[in-house]
Every structure is written in structure tokens, then in C-alpha cells.
N, C-alpha and C positions, 0 to 999 in steps of 0.2 A: 261608779268607778271611773276614774279619769281616762283610763285606756287599758286595753288588754293587749299586750305587746308580744310579739314573737322574738325569740332570741336570735342574735346573729350567729353565723357559722364560722367566724374568724378564729384564729389561734388564740388571740387575746380574750375573746369571749369564752373560749373553752377553759382558760385559766381562771378568769373571774367574769362570769356571765352577767354580773351586775355592775361592772365597772362603768359602763356608759350612763348609769343612773346616779352615780355617786355625786353628792353635793347639789343635785338638781331635783331629785325625786325620792320619795319614800316608796318602797316596793312591798306589795303584799304578794308573796309567792304561795300559790295553791298547788300542792302536789297530791297526786292520786295515781293508783296503779292503772286505772282506765277511766275513760270519759263517762262511764255509766255509774260512777261512784255516787251514792245518794248524798253523802256529806258535801261533795264537790258541787252538786246541783243546789243544795241548800245554801252554800256559801255564795254561789253566783247569784241566786235569787235575792239574798240579803243585800248584796252589794248593788244590785240593779236599782234598788229603792233609795240608794244613798249616793248617787252620782255627784250631786252638787257638793256635798260635804267632802267627798274624796278629792274632787278637783280643787277645792279650797285649800286642802292640806297637801297638795302635790303628790297624791297617792296614785300609783300605777299598779295594775295587777298583772302578774305573769303566771302562766300555768305550766307546770312540769307534770304532764299527764302522759302515761303510757311509756313504752320502751324506747322512744326516739332518742337520738344522739343529743339534741339540745336539752330535752327534758332531763336526761341522765347527767349532763354537765351541770345543770342547775342543782339537781339533787345532791350530786357529789360535793359541790361547792358549799352547800348548806348542811351536809352531813345527814341527809334524809334517805330513808330506804325507798325502794321502788314499790313497796306495798302500802296499802292503806292511805288514808287522808292525813295531810298535815297542812296547816296554814302558818306561814312565818312572816311577820312584819319586820322589814329591814329598814333601818333609818337612813337618812341621807349620808351618814358617815360610813355606811356599809355594814354596820353591826346589827345582829338580830336583836330585836327589842321585845318580841312577843312570839311565842310558839304555842300552837294548840293542835290537838288531834281531833278537835270538834270545830265546826264552823264558828267563827268569831262574829258576834253581833256588831254591826256598824258603830253602835254607841260605845262599845268597849274599844274598838279600834281607834275611834276619834278621841276618846278620853286618854288613851295611851299616848297618842300623837300629841295631843294638846298639852300633856304634862312634860314633853321634851323641851329642854332649854332652847334649842334652835327654833322650835315652833313658837315658843313664847316670844322670842325676838321677832320672828316674822309677823306675828299678830300685832305687835307694837308698831311696826312699820306700815301696816296696811290701814 
């Protein structure tokens, strides 16, 4: 994973906590009711083995875990409940591209990203 980032506490971040990533990064949001969620642990482990691929695709990981204000703002923005595990891949345009209640294998994440028109253009330029 390219980075695990904390969310800012500004009013703008509360309205759209992903605004700072728009057009620069794809974001994988991991939501869980608590840090002990086994699916959250499995997703973290899967991503740990795929850091180079995530960095190459400008993929940042954010976590919305527990009852905190920042986690709640992110869940509200994406329409996620405070219970259970959800993984949401958000494109550089700010739209949700893939949502799952199970950990997403890195190969599936990368295939989804690689099929995006913006990613294909990026690959041509590199």
C-alpha cells in the first residue's frame, strides 16, 4: 500500500473527506466497527504484500475504524454503516469503483484499476 493516511479534521474534510485525493490518488477505504475485525486484518495483510503495485497505481489506503469523528465522516460520505467490514475502491474522480464486504485480493484491485481509462492513459505515459 502506498500509504495509510489519517483524515484531516477541517470542515471541508467533513463534507468530503476524500477531496484532497481527487485527481491525484486512488483511495481504498477500509471500514470496520473495530480494529479487531478479522476481515480488516486479512485486508491489511493482503495489501502489505502488494506495496509496489499499489504505489505504481497511486493507491492510498484510508481506514474508517471504530466510532471516531473522522471515521464516521468517511463512512457517511461513502454511505457505509458503522458495523462490519467494507472495502471501497474510490477512483481519482472521487467515484466508488468497487465495493466489497470481504477483503479484496490485490490482484482484483489492480485489475479493476488497470481497466480504468485514466489508468490506461497513465500507463501509456510511463
